[in-house]
N, C-alpha and C positions, 0 to 999 in steps of 0.2 A: 504494500500500500504506500503510495507516494505521500510524503508529509506535505501538508498544506502550508505554504509560505505566503502570508498576506502582505501585500504592498499597498501603500496609499499614494496616489498621484495627485498633487495639489497644483491646480491650474493658475494661470495668469488672470489679472483683473484689477491691478492697482489697489486703491483703497478698499474696494469690495473684497479683496483677499483677506481682510480681517475676519471674514466669515470662517476661514479655515480654523481659526482658534476655537470657535464654538463647535465645529465638527469634531476636532480632536478631543475636546473636553468630553463630549458625549461618548465617543469610542473608548476613551480611557475609563470613564465611569462605568460603562457597561462591560468592561473587561474584554473588549474585542482586541485581540492581540495584533499589534502592528510590527511586522518583522523587518520591513524596509520602507523608506520614504524617498520619494522623488518629487522635486518641485521645479516649477518654472516661474521666473519673475517673483512676484510677491509670494507665490507658493513656495519658492525656494527659501525665502527668508523665514517664513513661519515654520516650514519643515526643518530647517537647520536649527532654529531655536529649540524645537521639541527634541530633535535628535541629540542635541547637546545636553539635554537634561533641564532646560529652563521650565519652571513651573507654569503651566498653562493659565492658571487663575491669576498669578502675578502678572503674566503677560497681558491678560485681559485688562487688569487695572492700569498697567503701564500705557496701554493703547489709549486710555482716556486722557493721558497727560501729554501725549506726543503730537506735535504739529509739524507742518512742513519746515518751520523755522529751525527746528531741532535737527533736521535731516539734510538740509541743503547748504552748500557753500558755493555761491555763484563765482564763476570764473570768466565767462564771456570770451572764450577763445575759439579758434576755428574748428575744434573737435567737439565742442559741447558747451552748454551753459553752466553746468554744475560739475565741479571738480570731482566730487564723490568721496572726499576724505572724511567728512562728517558722518555720512551714512556708513562708511566702512568701519569707522571707530565704534559706531553704535552696534553694528552687526558683530564685530569682534568682541565687544563687551558681553553681549547676550549669548554668544557661542563660547564664551570663556577662553577665547584665543585658541580654540582646539583645532587640531589637524583632523582630517577625515578618519584616520586610524584610531582616534581617541573618542569618537562619538559613541553614545550609548546604543544607538540604532543605526545600521547602515543607511547612508544617505547619498543622494546624487542631485546635483543642480544642473539645470539645462540652460545653455547659452546658445547664441548664434554666431558663427564665424562670419564677420562682416565682409571679408574679401572672397570667401568661397561660397557663401550662402548655405552653409551646412549646419545641421544640429550638432552641438558639442555637449557631450555628457561628462561633467566634471566630478571626479571621485577621489582625487588625490590632492595633497597639499593643504594649505590653510583654508579652512571652511569659509572664513570671512571674505577671502579673495574670490572664491568661486561664486558666492552669493552676490558679491558686488558686480561680478560680470553678468550674472543672470538677470539682474534688475536694471542694467544699463540701457535705459530707454534711448534709442537713437535720436540724436539731435538735442537731447536734454543732458544726459550724463556723458562725460568724456568716456569713450570706450575703454574697456579693461584689456590689458595685454597679459596673457598667460601662455607660457610655452611657445612664444613666438607668434601666437595667433591674436588677432584683434577681435575682441568679443563684445557683443551687445545683448540686449534683452532676449531671453529665450522664447518669449511669447511671439517673436517674429517668425519662428519656424515650428514651434511646438507648444500650442496653448495648453494641452493636457499631456504631461510627460509619462505616458503609459510605457513607451519603449524603454525609458530610463529605469522604471520600476522593474521591468522584465530583466534588464541587464543586471540588476542587483539580485536576481534570483527569484523574484516573486512569481508564483503560479496562480495567484488569485488577486485581482487588483480592484481596489475601490478608488474610483476617480471622483474628485471634487471639482466640478466645473462651474464657473461663475457666469451666469447668463448675461447677455449684452442687450441693452435697449438703447439704441443710439440717441433717441429723443431725450433720455434722462441726463445726458452729458452736457455740461456747459461748455461753451467755446468762446470764452471771454479773454483768454490769454494764451501765450504760446504753448505752455505745458498742456492745457486742455485741448488745444487744436491738434497737437501731435498725438495725444492719447486717443482722440476721436478718430484721427486718420488711421491709426493702427487698429482700432476697433472695427472700422469699416472693412479693412483688409482681412481681419480675423473672421468677420461674418461671412465673407465671400469664400475664404479657404474652408471654413467649417461646413459649407454646403456640399463640398466634394470629398472631404476627408473624414472617413468613419473612425470612430474610436474603438479600441480593442479592450476597454475595461470591462470587467465582469459585471460591475454595477456602478452607476454614476449618481452621486448626491449633488443636487442642484439647489443651493440656497437661493431664495427669492430676493436677490440683491439688485435686480435689474433696474429698479427705480432710483438707485443711489448713484450719485455722480462718481466718476473715477477718481476724483480728487478730494472727496468728502471725508477726510480723516476725522472730522468732528462727529461723524455718525458711527464711530467705532463700535459702541455698545449695541447699536441696532444691527450692525453687520454680524457681530458675534452671536447675538440672539437668533438671528435668521439662520445662521450656521447650525446652531443647536437644534432649532426646530426641524430643519431639513434632515439632520442626522437622526433625530428621534423618529421621524416619519419613516425613515429608511431601515430602521433596526429590524423589523420583522423579516424583511427581504434579505438583509445582510445575514441574519442568523440562519435563515432557511438555506441560502446559497452556501454558506460555510459548512452547514451540516451535510448538504448534498455532495459537496466537493470533497469533504473529509472522508466520505464513504467510498470514493472511487478507488 
């Protein structure tokens, strides 16, 4: 009998990705084992925090206090508007400066190779550097350079990192996908316009790209703007609700797959 290895794939979605915290809280409370975690963009950040051992409830409280002013350091250079040092230090703090080999749960972050247009699955080195690459929104953050490759936000090539979870050995994958409602996004500044542009591309790609997750949890965050960090608690609660609604199906599928 093949041992079931459960992976969770946390998708992209900017501020909406705080819903991932609520989903993970419920899975932990219900003792659903998570053997591996893969994340894209904001999903990589939340996944890395959890894999490093950061308390999910403390993380939820911290989300109430964090604003964009704590995370951005404007640079205004030819490669991007935000240098990324502030958010890198924030990630390094909450991942306890850990290397991938030191994490409590195997983890992978997905980025995009800017020059080759390829998905890059990061599984080695300093976790904060990999996450910094995975969240590097093109045109906003200065791209990250790792291993001689220029890397940007993983959401450009892989909104839901199912393949990365499989590479970590998962044979049962729960995806957390954050729905997009283009009309909910404001477009009053450069950041919002870039996010909206990527969301439009994302919607088009999703029409033709099927996911291979065994089950997808979809928090109802589509009415929340991509930049609305001030609605963090609402996002977390919507993540909890979606996870609770999915529990019967999760338990059923885990039971069925464990018997194979």
